[in-house]
N, C-alpha and C positions, 0 to 999 in steps of 0.2 A: 722779280720774277717768285708766282707765289708755291706754294705747296703742291699744288695742281702740277704745275711746271718739271719739278723736280722728281716726283714719282711718276711723269709720263719717263721722263728721261730712264730712270731704272727701269721701266718696262721696256726702252726699246734694247736696253742694255742687255736684258732676260731674253728678250726676244732672241737678239742678233746671238745669244749665248746658248741656246738650244739649237737655229740653225746651222750653229757653229758647228757643232760637237754632235747633231744627228748625223750626218753620213759614217759618221764615223762607232758609235756606239750601236746605233742599232746594229748593221750587219754583225757586231761582235757579238751581241743578244743572243741575235738569230743562229751563229756558229755555235753558241756556249752552249743551248739549251738541243742544238741537233747533237752534238758532240756527248755531251752527257746522257742526253738519251742511248747511244750511241753504245757508250759507255754501262751503261746502266744494264742494255738486253744480254753484251758481252762477260760482265761481271770484275771489267777490266779500273782498275782502282791505281793508274798511275795518272799524276798528275799532269804533269807534261804532257800528256796524249792529248787534253784539252788545253794548254795554253797556247801551243805552240800553231797549232791550226788559227786561234783566237788572232794570236798576232801578226800571222799572213795575211788574214783578211783586212785587221785591218792596216797592214802598209800597205795593202792593196791598194782599199779605199782609201786611202791617205794619197797615193798618188793616182787617183782618178778622179776624187774632189781636195784635192790638197788646194789650186791654185784657185775655186771658186772661191772655198772659205776665207782664203788669203785676201781675197780681193775686194771680200763683205767683211772680216775685219778691219782694214786699210778704210776701207767706203763709215766703217760706224768711227773710225781713229778720228775721219778728217771730220764730219760730222760735228762730232764731240769736243775738234778744237777749234772750229769755227763759232762753237756756243760758249768758247769763255768766255769773249766780254761781253755776253746776257748776263750769263751765272754771275760772274764778277761785281755785278751793279749792286 
């Protein structure tokens, strides 16, 4: 197994990581920006005002996308375990 194959495995792992985290991080980012703009417009400097809505958004997204994220991670894990004999040579 050459260096290119190891790099390919690492790239695939990073791609799976990006696909698994994006459904949670992007809505949290959007909610944080929106609530930050509201806080700036109203001059409210309460930290929990932006944290609680982001937590709720992440919880909702986890409930919606959690199953597909787990399937993605399980498939990746199965694929990596199946490749162990190739890598061990």
